[in-house]
N, CA, C and O atoms as CSV, one atom per row, in Angstrom:
chain,resi,resn,atom,element,x,y,z
A,1,MET,N,N,9.520,20.713,6.384
A,1,MET,CA,C,10.579,19.844,5.889
A,1,MET,C,C,9.900,18.537,5.346
A,1,MET,O,O,9.024,17.934,5.965
A,2,THR,N,N,10.379,18.176,4.166
A,2,THR,CA,C,9.791,16.912,3.489
A,2,THR,C,C,10.820,15.863,3.682
A,2,THR,O,O,12.010,16.104,3.477
A,3,ILE,N,N,10.390,14.705,4.072
A,3,ILE,CA,C,11.238,13.550,4.231
A,3,ILE,C,C,10.845,12.489,3.211
A,3,ILE,O,O,9.692,12.058,3.179
A,4,ILE,N,N,11.808,12.058,2.364
A,4,ILE,CA,C,11.532,11.045,1.463
A,4,ILE,C,C,12.443,9.855,1.796
A,4,ILE,O,O,13.647,10.071,1.934
A,5,SER,N,N,11.967,8.650,1.930
A,5,SER,CA,C,12.783,7.538,2.220
A,5,SER,C,C,12.668,6.505,1.143
A,5,SER,O,O,11.577,6.229,0.642
A,6,ALA,N,N,13.838,5.908,0.769
A,6,ALA,CA,C,13.874,4.806,-0.145
A,6,ALA,C,C,13.779,3.490,0.712
A,6,ALA,O,O,14.493,3.351,1.705
A,7,ILE,N,N,12.942,2.591,0.336
A,7,ILE,CA,C,12.774,1.414,1.024
A,7,ILE,C,C,13.415,0.272,0.275
A,7,ILE,O,O,13.137,0.090,-0.910
A,8,PRO,N,N,14.274,-0.513,0.929
A,8,PRO,CA,C,14.874,-1.639,0.201
A,8,PRO,C,C,13.857,-2.628,-0.186
A,8,PRO,O,O,12.957,-2.976,0.579
A,9,GLY,N,N,14.020,-3.110,-1.464
A,9,GLY,CA,C,12.973,-4.069,-1.925
A,9,GLY,C,C,13.006,-5.411,-1.258
A,9,GLY,O,O,14.039,-5.860,-0.762
A,10,GLY,N,N,11.871,-6.038,-1.252
A,10,GLY,CA,C,11.751,-7.318,-0.644
A,10,GLY,C,C,12.105,-8.403,-1.619
A,10,GLY,O,O,12.763,-8.141,-2.626
A,11,SER,N,N,11.681,-9.632,-1.342
A,11,SER,CA,C,12.062,-10.772,-2.156
A,11,SER,C,C,10.956,-11.005,-3.203
A,11,SER,O,O,10.161,-11.929,-3.031
A,12,GLY,N,N,10.876,-10.214,-4.268
A,12,GLY,CA,C,9.918,-10.422,-5.273
A,12,GLY,C,C,8.633,-9.722,-5.043
A,12,GLY,O,O,8.452,-9.046,-4.030
A,13,ASP,N,N,7.747,-9.871,-5.955
A,13,ASP,CA,C,6.389,-9.261,-5.999
A,13,ASP,C,C,5.434,-9.991,-5.069
A,13,ASP,O,O,5.197,-11.188,-5.231
A,14,ALA,N,N,4.872,-9.257,-4.071
A,14,ALA,CA,C,3.984,-9.831,-3.082
A,14,ALA,C,C,2.719,-10.484,-3.790
A,14,ALA,O,O,2.196,-11.494,-3.318
A,15,TYR,N,N,2.290,-9.923,-4.840
A,15,TYR,CA,C,1.125,-10.467,-5.537
A,15,TYR,C,C,1.468,-11.762,-6.159
A,15,TYR,O,O,0.675,-12.703,-6.105
A,16,ALA,N,N,2.660,-11.856,-6.772
A,16,ALA,CA,C,3.085,-13.176,-7.295
A,16,ALA,C,C,3.213,-14.221,-6.234
A,16,ALA,O,O,2.898,-15.390,-6.456
A,17,ARG,N,N,3.697,-13.786,-5.018
A,17,ARG,CA,C,3.785,-14.719,-3.917
A,17,ARG,C,C,2.389,-15.207,-3.488
A,17,ARG,O,O,2.197,-16.383,-3.178
A,18,LEU,N,N,1.453,-14.305,-3.478
A,18,LEU,CA,C,0.071,-14.575,-3.067
A,18,LEU,C,C,-0.509,-15.631,-4.037
A,18,LEU,O,O,-1.109,-16.609,-3.592
A,19,VAL,N,N,-0.330,-15.436,-5.356
A,19,VAL,CA,C,-0.846,-16.325,-6.348
A,19,VAL,C,C,-0.188,-17.732,-6.201
A,19,VAL,O,O,-0.856,-18.765,-6.255
A,20,GLU,N,N,1.061,-17.713,-6.026
A,20,GLU,CA,C,1.768,-19.052,-5.880
A,20,GLU,C,C,1.340,-19.734,-4.561
A,20,GLU,O,O,1.155,-20.951,-4.561
A,21,GLY,N,N,1.181,-19.032,-3.482
A,21,GLY,CA,C,0.705,-19.606,-2.243
A,21,GLY,C,C,-0.737,-20.193,-2.362
A,21,GLY,O,O,-1.043,-21.238,-1.788
A,22,LEU,N,N,-1.592,-19.496,-3.113
A,22,LEU,CA,C,-2.890,-20.027,-3.359
A,22,LEU,C,C,-2.935,-21.267,-4.265
A,22,LEU,O,O,-3.746,-22.171,-4.068
A,23,ARG,N,N,-2.027,-21.281,-5.278
A,23,ARG,CA,C,-1.880,-22.484,-6.106
A,23,ARG,C,C,-1.414,-23.671,-5.266
A,23,ARG,O,O,-1.871,-24.794,-5.482
A,24,MET,N,N,-0.522,-23.442,-4.324
A,24,MET,CA,C,-0.002,-24.547,-3.590
A,24,MET,C,C,-1.073,-24.995,-2.588
A,24,MET,O,O,-1.269,-26.195,-2.395
A,25,GLU,N,N,-1.761,-24.051,-1.955
A,25,GLU,CA,C,-2.847,-24.367,-1.017
A,25,GLU,C,C,-3.981,-25.114,-1.602
A,25,GLU,O,O,-4.469,-26.060,-0.984
A,26,PHE,N,N,-4.454,-24.726,-2.819
A,26,PHE,CA,C,-5.623,-25.364,-3.427
A,26,PHE,C,C,-5.295,-26.369,-4.428
A,26,PHE,O,O,-6.181,-27.100,-4.870
A,27,GLY,N,N,-4.001,-26.463,-4.846
A,27,GLY,CA,C,-3.561,-27.570,-5.786
A,27,GLY,C,C,-4.048,-27.336,-7.193
A,27,GLY,O,O,-4.160,-28.280,-7.975
A,28,CYS,N,N,-4.346,-26.074,-7.537
A,28,CYS,CA,C,-4.774,-25.817,-8.935
A,28,CYS,C,C,-4.203,-24.533,-9.401
A,28,CYS,O,O,-3.805,-23.693,-8.593
A,29,ALA,N,N,-4.149,-24.354,-10.695
A,29,ALA,CA,C,-3.546,-23.124,-11.309
A,29,ALA,C,C,-4.561,-21.976,-11.428
A,29,ALA,O,O,-4.165,-20.821,-11.587
A,30,ASP,N,N,-5.811,-22.270,-11.356
A,30,ASP,CA,C,-6.815,-21.240,-11.659
A,30,ASP,C,C,-7.225,-20.582,-10.360
A,30,ASP,O,O,-8.287,-20.876,-9.810
A,31,VAL,N,N,-6.356,-19.666,-9.858
A,31,VAL,CA,C,-6.626,-18.959,-8.614
A,31,VAL,C,C,-6.650,-17.383,-8.835
A,31,VAL,O,O,-6.640,-16.583,-7.900
A,32,GLY,N,N,-6.682,-17.049,-10.101
A,32,GLY,CA,C,-6.568,-15.602,-10.395
A,32,GLY,C,C,-7.684,-14.738,-9.780
A,32,GLY,O,O,-7.399,-13.690,-9.200
A,33,ALA,N,N,-8.920,-15.159,-9.899
A,33,ALA,CA,C,-10.075,-14.420,-9.353
A,33,ALA,C,C,-9.952,-14.353,-7.846
A,33,ALA,O,O,-10.208,-13.291,-7.280
A,34,LEU,N,N,-9.575,-15.420,-7.162
A,34,LEU,CA,C,-9.481,-15.344,-5.776
A,34,LEU,C,C,-8.291,-14.421,-5.330
A,34,LEU,O,O,-8.425,-13.676,-4.359
A,35,ALA,N,N,-7.179,-14.478,-6.020
A,35,ALA,CA,C,-6.020,-13.682,-5.748
A,35,ALA,C,C,-6.436,-12.156,-5.882
A,35,ALA,O,O,-6.088,-11.328,-5.040
A,36,GLU,N,N,-7.185,-11.842,-6.966
A,36,GLU,CA,C,-7.658,-10.449,-7.107
A,36,GLU,C,C,-8.536,-9.979,-6.026
A,36,GLU,O,O,-8.418,-8.838,-5.578
A,37,ARG,N,N,-9.418,-10.815,-5.585
A,37,ARG,CA,C,-10.272,-10.477,-4.439
A,37,ARG,C,C,-9.552,-10.211,-3.147
A,37,ARG,O,O,-9.849,-9.281,-2.397
A,38,ILE,N,N,-8.566,-11.098,-2.921
A,38,ILE,CA,C,-7.780,-10.895,-1.678
A,38,ILE,C,C,-6.935,-9.573,-1.804
A,38,ILE,O,O,-6.808,-8.815,-0.842
A,39,PHE,N,N,-6.371,-9.330,-3.015
A,39,PHE,CA,C,-5.590,-8.091,-3.183
A,39,PHE,C,C,-6.456,-6.877,-3.020
A,39,PHE,O,O,-6.027,-5.921,-2.374
A,40,GLU,N,N,-7.662,-6.855,-3.571
A,40,GLU,CA,C,-8.504,-5.731,-3.366
A,40,GLU,C,C,-8.911,-5.453,-1.934
A,40,GLU,O,O,-9.015,-4.310,-1.489
A,41,ALA,N,N,-9.142,-6.581,-1.216
A,41,ALA,CA,C,-9.525,-6.503,0.207
A,41,ALA,C,C,-8.350,-5.946,1.107
A,41,ALA,O,O,-8.582,-5.265,2.107
A,42,GLU,N,N,-7.103,-6.271,0.700
A,42,GLU,CA,C,-5.962,-6.003,1.501
A,42,GLU,C,C,-5.028,-4.998,0.757
A,42,GLU,O,O,-3.823,-4.960,1.006
A,43,LYS,N,N,-5.579,-4.244,-0.095
A,43,LYS,CA,C,-4.802,-3.297,-0.953
A,43,LYS,C,C,-3.864,-2.346,-0.159
A,43,LYS,O,O,-2.742,-2.088,-0.593
A,44,ALA,N,N,-4.312,-1.844,0.968
A,44,ALA,CA,C,-3.475,-0.973,1.778
A,44,ALA,C,C,-2.185,-1.702,2.214
A,44,ALA,O,O,-1.073,-1.189,2.089
A,45,GLU,N,N,-2.398,-2.917,2.727
A,45,GLU,CA,C,-1.260,-3.663,3.254
A,45,GLU,C,C,-0.337,-4.080,2.087
A,45,GLU,O,O,0.880,-3.971,2.235
A,46,PHE,N,N,-0.831,-4.528,0.996
A,46,PHE,CA,C,-0.043,-4.936,-0.161
A,46,PHE,C,C,0.803,-3.731,-0.649
A,46,PHE,O,O,2.018,-3.848,-0.811
A,47,GLN,N,N,0.146,-2.581,-0.878
A,47,GLN,CA,C,0.887,-1.466,-1.419
A,47,GLN,C,C,1.861,-0.854,-0.400
A,47,GLN,O,O,2.915,-0.345,-0.782
A,48,TRP,N,N,1.500,-0.904,0.938
A,48,TRP,CA,C,2.416,-0.388,1.991
A,48,TRP,C,C,3.656,-1.345,1.982
A,48,TRP,O,O,4.786,-0.866,1.884
A,49,GLU,N,N,3.467,-2.583,2.075
A,49,GLU,CA,C,4.599,-3.512,2.126
A,49,GLU,C,C,5.483,-3.543,0.865
A,49,GLU,O,O,6.669,-3.863,0.938
A,50,ALA,N,N,4.894,-3.211,-0.276
A,50,ALA,CA,C,5.647,-3.181,-1.601
A,50,ALA,C,C,6.205,-1.855,-1.911
A,50,ALA,O,O,6.743,-1.685,-3.005
A,51,ARG,N,N,6.126,-0.886,-1.042
A,51,ARG,CA,C,6.529,0.479,-1.375
A,51,ARG,C,C,8.029,0.542,-1.612
A,51,ARG,O,O,8.814,-0.146,-0.961
A,52,VAL,N,N,8.402,1.385,-2.560
A,52,VAL,CA,C,9.827,1.630,-2.846
A,52,VAL,C,C,10.225,3.026,-2.481
A,52,VAL,O,O,11.411,3.321,-2.335
A,53,LEU,N,N,9.222,3.918,-2.327
A,53,LEU,CA,C,9.468,5.273,-1.779
A,53,LEU,C,C,8.326,5.610,-0.907
A,53,LEU,O,O,7.196,5.171,-1.118
A,54,GLU,N,N,8.653,6.456,0.157
A,54,GLU,CA,C,7.560,7.013,1.002
A,54,GLU,C,C,7.953,8.397,1.236
A,54,GLU,O,O,9.120,8.766,1.106
A,55,ARG,N,N,6.857,9.286,1.632
A,55,ARG,CA,C,7.076,10.675,1.979
A,55,ARG,C,C,6.097,10.984,3.050
A,55,ARG,O,O,4.897,10.769,2.877
A,56,TYR,N,N,6.577,11.490,4.170
A,56,TYR,CA,C,5.674,11.892,5.289
A,56,TYR,C,C,4.947,13.162,4.899
A,56,TYR,O,O,5.561,14.161,4.525
A,57,LEU,N,N,3.554,13.101,4.998
A,57,LEU,CA,C,2.740,14.218,4.647
A,57,LEU,C,C,2.194,14.975,5.777
A,57,LEU,O,O,1.732,16.104,5.609
A,58,GLY,N,N,2.231,14.351,7.024
A,58,GLY,CA,C,1.720,15.043,8.282
A,58,GLY,C,C,0.848,14.072,9.028
A,58,GLY,O,O,0.539,12.963,8.592
A,59,GLN,N,N,0.470,14.575,10.198
A,59,GLN,CA,C,-0.371,13.866,11.086
A,59,GLN,C,C,-1.749,13.697,10.524
A,59,GLN,O,O,-2.251,14.577,9.825
A,60,HIS,N,N,-2.394,12.533,10.830
A,60,HIS,CA,C,-3.771,12.274,10.298
A,60,HIS,C,C,-4.667,12.390,11.548
A,60,HIS,O,O,-4.396,11.825,12.608
A,61,PHE,N,N,-5.745,13.156,11.352
A,61,PHE,CA,C,-6.782,13.312,12.387
A,61,PHE,C,C,-8.072,12.689,11.934
A,61,PHE,O,O,-8.784,13.312,11.147
A,62,PRO,N,N,-8.429,11.483,12.382
A,62,PRO,CA,C,-9.618,10.823,11.917
A,62,PRO,C,C,-10.832,11.550,12.523
A,62,PRO,O,O,-10.705,12.261,13.519
A,63,VAL,N,N,-11.958,11.366,11.931
A,63,VAL,CA,C,-13.226,11.894,12.445
A,63,VAL,C,C,-13.570,11.065,13.743
A,63,VAL,O,O,-13.589,9.835,13.705
A,64,ASP,N,N,-13.841,11.775,14.888
A,64,ASP,CA,C,-14.132,11.108,16.072
A,64,ASP,C,C,-15.613,11.191,16.308
A,64,ASP,O,O,-16.183,12.270,16.477
A,65,PHE,N,N,-16.264,9.950,16.316
A,65,PHE,CA,C,-17.640,9.847,16.456
A,65,PHE,C,C,-18.054,9.554,17.917
A,65,PHE,O,O,-19.182,9.152,18.204
A,66,GLY,N,N,-17.067,9.781,18.835
A,66,GLY,CA,C,-17.337,9.659,20.292
A,66,GLY,C,C,-17.490,8.183,20.748
A,66,GLY,O,O,-18.097,7.924,21.787
A,67,ASP,N,N,-16.958,7.248,19.999
A,67,ASP,CA,C,-17.102,5.860,20.440
A,67,ASP,C,C,-16.005,5.395,21.390
A,67,ASP,O,O,-15.980,4.231,21.792
A,68,GLY,N,N,-15.096,6.305,21.750
A,68,GLY,CA,C,-14.077,6.036,22.713
A,68,GLY,C,C,-12.985,5.213,22.179
A,68,GLY,O,O,-12.093,4.842,22.941
A,69,ASP,N,N,-12.978,4.900,20.952
A,69,ASP,CA,C,-11.946,4.012,20.324
A,69,ASP,C,C,-10.747,4.906,19.871
A,69,ASP,O,O,-10.616,5.251,18.697
A,70,GLY,N,N,-9.900,5.256,20.839
A,70,GLY,CA,C,-8.696,6.051,20.556
A,70,GLY,C,C,-7.744,5.274,19.710
A,70,GLY,O,O,-7.316,4.190,20.107
A,71,CYS,N,N,-7.385,5.794,18.531
A,71,CYS,CA,C,-6.520,4.996,17.665
A,71,CYS,C,C,-5.071,5.504,17.760
A,71,CYS,O,O,-4.254,5.104,16.931
A,72,GLY,N,N,-4.717,6.350,18.711
A,72,GLY,CA,C,-3.340,6.778,18.826
A,72,GLY,C,C,-2.853,7.660,17.681
A,72,GLY,O,O,-3.621,8.226,16.903
A,73,GLU,N,N,-1.528,7.738,17.632
A,73,GLU,CA,C,-0.856,8.522,16.568
A,73,GLU,C,C,-1.042,7.960,15.177
A,73,GLU,O,O,-0.743,6.787,14.958
A,74,LEU,N,N,-1.499,8.703,14.275
A,74,LEU,CA,C,-1.639,8.299,12.885
A,74,LEU,C,C,-0.963,9.301,11.961
A,74,LEU,O,O,-1.023,10.506,12.208
A,75,ALA,N,N,-0.341,8.836,10.932
A,75,ALA,CA,C,0.417,9.681,9.990
A,75,ALA,C,C,-0.121,9.399,8.571
A,75,ALA,O,O,-0.515,8.273,8.266
A,76,ARG,N,N,-0.134,10.419,7.723
A,76,ARG,CA,C,-0.440,10.282,6.320
A,76,ARG,C,C,0.956,10.180,5.639
A,76,ARG,O,O,1.841,11.012,5.836
A,77,ILE,N,N,1.084,9.124,4.842
A,77,ILE,CA,C,2.311,8.843,4.137
A,77,ILE,C,C,2.022,8.644,2.658
A,77,ILE,O,O,1.207,7.797,2.290
A,78,ALA,N,N,2.683,9.418,1.811
A,78,ALA,CA,C,2.618,9.186,0.406
A,78,ALA,C,C,3.504,8.018,0.040
A,78,ALA,O,O,4.633,7.933,0.523
A,79,ILE,N,N,3.016,7.095,-0.816
A,79,ILE,CA,C,3.800,5.920,-1.152
A,79,ILE,C,C,3.894,5.677,-2.609
A,79,ILE,O,O,2.939,5.978,-3.326
A,80,LEU,N,N,4.955,5.164,-3.095
A,80,LEU,CA,C,5.148,4.696,-4.462
A,80,LEU,C,C,5.491,3.241,-4.312
A,80,LEU,O,O,6.440,2.900,-3.606
A,81,SER,N,N,4.724,2.352,-4.975
A,81,SER,CA,C,4.932,0.901,-4.805
A,81,SER,C,C,4.804,0.208,-6.178
A,81,SER,O,O,4.216,0.700,-7.141
A,82,PHE,N,N,5.420,-0.985,-6.157
A,82,PHE,CA,C,5.311,-1.864,-7.435
A,82,PHE,C,C,4.853,-3.183,-6.887
A,82,PHE,O,O,5.579,-3.869,-6.166
A,83,VAL,N,N,3.614,-3.535,-7.245
A,83,VAL,CA,C,3.006,-4.850,-6.865
A,83,VAL,C,C,2.020,-5.224,-7.902
A,83,VAL,O,O,1.335,-4.369,-8.462
A,84,GLY,N,N,1.936,-6.468,-8.164
A,84,GLY,CA,C,0.946,-7.064,-9.088
A,84,GLY,C,C,1.325,-6.632,-10.557
A,84,GLY,O,O,0.435,-6.570,-11.405
A,85,GLY,N,N,2.555,-6.351,-10.850
A,85,GLY,CA,C,2.980,-6.037,-12.190
A,85,GLY,C,C,2.690,-4.573,-12.604
A,85,GLY,O,O,2.819,-4.221,-13.777
A,86,ARG,N,N,2.297,-3.724,-11.623
A,86,ARG,CA,C,1.889,-2.361,-11.886
A,86,ARG,C,C,2.504,-1.415,-10.823
A,86,ARG,O,O,2.789,-1.793,-9.686
A,87,TRP,N,N,2.679,-0.188,-11.271
A,87,TRP,CA,C,3.117,0.826,-10.340
A,87,TRP,C,C,1.914,1.431,-9.649
A,87,TRP,O,O,0.850,1.515,-10.263
A,88,HIS,N,N,2.031,1.862,-8.381
A,88,HIS,CA,C,0.925,2.418,-7.641
A,88,HIS,C,C,1.471,3.627,-6.865
A,88,HIS,O,O,2.555,3.602,-6.281
A,89,ALA,N,N,0.659,4.673,-6.897
A,89,ALA,CA,C,1.008,5.916,-6.056
A,89,ALA,C,C,-0.255,6.162,-5.217
A,89,ALA,O,O,-1.375,6.007,-5.702
A,90,GLY,N,N,-0.058,6.536,-3.989
A,90,GLY,CA,C,-1.160,6.803,-3.168
A,90,GLY,C,C,-0.794,7.410,-1.830
A,90,GLY,O,O,0.352,7.799,-1.602
A,91,VAL,N,N,-1.786,7.488,-0.939
A,91,VAL,CA,C,-1.599,7.983,0.406
A,91,VAL,C,C,-2.192,7.015,1.349
A,91,VAL,O,O,-3.369,6.667,1.255
A,92,CYS,N,N,-1.343,6.552,2.308
A,92,CYS,CA,C,-1.725,5.577,3.363
A,92,CYS,C,C,-1.780,6.332,4.701
A,92,CYS,O,O,-1.085,7.326,4.908
A,93,VAL,N,N,-2.633,5.818,5.595
A,93,VAL,CA,C,-2.704,6.207,6.991
A,93,VAL,C,C,-1.933,5.074,7.674
A,93,VAL,O,O,-2.241,3.896,7.498
A,94,VAL,N,N,-0.880,5.480,8.489
A,94,VAL,CA,C,-0.030,4.522,9.145
A,94,VAL,C,C,-0.033,4.783,10.602
A,94,VAL,O,O,0.044,5.931,11.040
A,95,ASP,N,N,-0.119,3.750,11.351
A,95,ASP,CA,C,-0.122,3.950,12.866
A,95,ASP,C,C,1.272,4.026,13.425
A,95,ASP,O,O,2.248,3.810,12.708
A,96,GLY,N,N,1.370,4.319,14.656
A,96,GLY,CA,C,2.652,4.504,15.393
A,96,GLY,C,C,3.599,3.310,15.318
A,96,GLY,O,O,4.801,3.446,15.545
A,97,ASP,N,N,3.047,2.135,14.997
A,97,ASP,CA,C,3.955,0.942,14.885
A,97,ASP,C,C,4.386,0.709,13.458
A,97,ASP,O,O,5.047,-0.287,13.161
A,98,GLY,N,N,4.018,1.620,12.565
A,98,GLY,CA,C,4.465,1.490,11.105
A,98,GLY,C,C,3.604,0.531,10.344
A,98,GLY,O,O,4.051,-0.005,9.330
A,99,CYS,N,N,2.369,0.282,10.786
A,99,CYS,CA,C,1.451,-0.587,10.020
A,99,CYS,C,C,0.439,0.214,9.274
A,99,CYS,O,O,-0.062,1.212,9.793
A,100,ALA,N,N,0.129,-0.173,8.111
A,100,ALA,CA,C,-0.935,0.549,7.268
A,100,ALA,C,C,-2.315,0.277,7.957
A,100,ALA,O,O,-2.699,-0.853,8.258
A,101,VAL,N,N,-3.005,1.403,8.169
A,101,VAL,CA,C,-4.344,1.367,8.700
A,101,VAL,C,C,-5.396,1.509,7.658
A,101,VAL,O,O,-6.446,0.872,7.739
A,102,ASP,N,N,-5.132,2.356,6.646
A,102,ASP,CA,C,-6.038,2.632,5.630
A,102,ASP,C,C,-5.333,3.193,4.403
A,102,ASP,O,O,-4.252,3.774,4.500
A,103,LEU,N,N,-5.944,3.015,3.284
A,103,LEU,CA,C,-5.424,3.623,2.006
A,103,LEU,C,C,-6.436,4.661,1.630
A,103,LEU,O,O,-7.556,4.354,1.220
A,104,LEU,N,N,-5.999,5.973,1.786
A,104,LEU,CA,C,-6.921,7.092,1.470
A,104,LEU,C,C,-7.252,7.182,-0.036
A,104,LEU,O,O,-8.393,7.439,-0.421
A,105,TRP,N,N,-6.200,6.958,-0.889
A,105,TRP,CA,C,-6.475,6.939,-2.304
A,105,TRP,C,C,-5.238,6.213,-2.919
A,105,TRP,O,O,-4.157,6.132,-2.335
A,106,SER,N,N,-5.485,5.721,-4.087
A,106,SER,CA,C,-4.391,5.036,-4.835
A,106,SER,C,C,-4.765,5.021,-6.305
A,106,SER,O,O,-5.916,4.827,-6.695
A,107,ARG,N,N,-3.687,5.245,-7.125
A,107,ARG,CA,C,-3.820,5.234,-8.597
A,107,ARG,C,C,-2.813,4.232,-9.066
A,107,ARG,O,O,-1.703,4.184,-8.535
A,108,SER,N,N,-3.173,3.392,-10.088
A,108,SER,CA,C,-2.303,2.358,-10.643
A,108,SER,C,C,-1.857,2.824,-12.039
A,108,SER,O,O,-2.634,3.464,-12.748
A,109,PHE,N,N,-0.598,2.509,-12.445
A,109,PHE,CA,C,-0.006,2.957,-13.648
A,109,PHE,C,C,0.812,1.794,-14.282
A,109,PHE,O,O,1.363,0.929,-13.602
A,110,GLU,N,N,0.843,1.845,-15.598
A,110,GLU,CA,C,1.762,0.952,-16.345
A,110,GLU,C,C,3.212,1.480,-16.236
A,110,GLU,O,O,4.163,0.707,-16.119
A,111,SER,N,N,3.348,2.828,-16.280
A,111,SER,CA,C,4.617,3.450,-16.319
A,111,SER,C,C,5.039,3.924,-14.939
A,111,SER,O,O,4.283,4.577,-14.221
A,112,GLY,N,N,6.246,3.581,-14.599
A,112,GLY,CA,C,6.858,4.067,-13.306
A,112,GLY,C,C,7.044,5.560,-13.268
A,112,GLY,O,O,6.979,6.161,-12.196
A,113,ASP,N,N,7.273,6.170,-14.401
A,113,ASP,CA,C,7.361,7.668,-14.456
A,113,ASP,C,C,6.056,8.329,-14.119
A,113,ASP,O,O,6.009,9.305,-13.371
A,114,ASP,N,N,4.994,7.790,-14.679
A,114,ASP,CA,C,3.679,8.373,-14.368
A,114,ASP,C,C,3.310,8.221,-12.889
A,114,ASP,O,O,2.739,9.124,-12.277
A,115,ALA,N,N,3.641,7.095,-12.353
A,115,ALA,CA,C,3.353,6.896,-10.906
A,115,ALA,C,C,4.258,7.811,-10.027
A,115,ALA,O,O,3.833,8.376,-9.019
A,116,ALA,N,N,5.502,7.912,-10.472
A,116,ALA,CA,C,6.418,8.849,-9.764
A,116,ALA,C,C,5.930,10.319,-9.779
A,116,ALA,O,O,6.077,11.050,-8.800
A,117,ASP,N,N,5.351,10.715,-10.912
A,117,ASP,CA,C,4.849,12.080,-10.988
A,117,ASP,C,C,3.688,12.234,-10.014
A,117,ASP,O,O,3.628,13.239,-9.306
A,118,THR,N,N,2.757,11.272,-9.950
A,118,THR,CA,C,1.643,11.320,-9.057
A,118,THR,C,C,2.135,11.283,-7.580
A,118,THR,O,O,1.629,12.007,-6.723
A,119,PHE,N,N,3.131,10.419,-7.325
A,119,PHE,CA,C,3.664,10.418,-5.970
A,119,PHE,C,C,4.249,11.779,-5.572
A,119,PHE,O,O,4.074,12.231,-4.441
A,120,ALA,N,N,4.922,12.403,-6.485
A,120,ALA,CA,C,5.539,13.736,-6.181
A,120,ALA,C,C,4.418,14.794,-5.876
A,120,ALA,O,O,4.628,15.733,-5.107
A,121,ARG,N,N,3.293,14.611,-6.475
A,121,ARG,CA,C,2.176,15.647,-6.287
A,121,ARG,C,C,1.334,15.236,-5.125
A,121,ARG,O,O,0.485,16.038,-4.735
A,122,ALA,N,N,1.455,14.143,-4.553
A,122,ALA,CA,C,0.581,13.692,-3.435
A,122,ALA,C,C,0.568,14.663,-2.306
A,122,ALA,O,O,1.604,15.179,-1.887
A,123,ARG,N,N,-0.651,14.917,-1.804
A,123,ARG,CA,C,-0.722,15.858,-0.611
A,123,ARG,C,C,-1.538,15.164,0.471
A,123,ARG,O,O,-1.742,15.726,1.547
């Protein structure tokens, strides 16, 4: 059984809020490079929080290297999101608390239709 959920939108684009916050923090308009580095480092969280659709793909079983660090229940979730002025489709690993743990893959698109097609084919 496939479950697809529509997620109500938040208050604006998270990337735009990041840029505006950096402008206010540093008191200058030239924060684009810093914003891009933060976005790349936190891509899983940005795309997860900006998702407009999600689809459960199944349980995720990480490779266990015997370090004893049990990470509990993890799920693979296909997501369709709009952040940074672009559409994104990908697959996130999400913990039992509903927080993004990892972004397994992601593709960015200018067109929402292209992103929706990739979202529909995500496995």
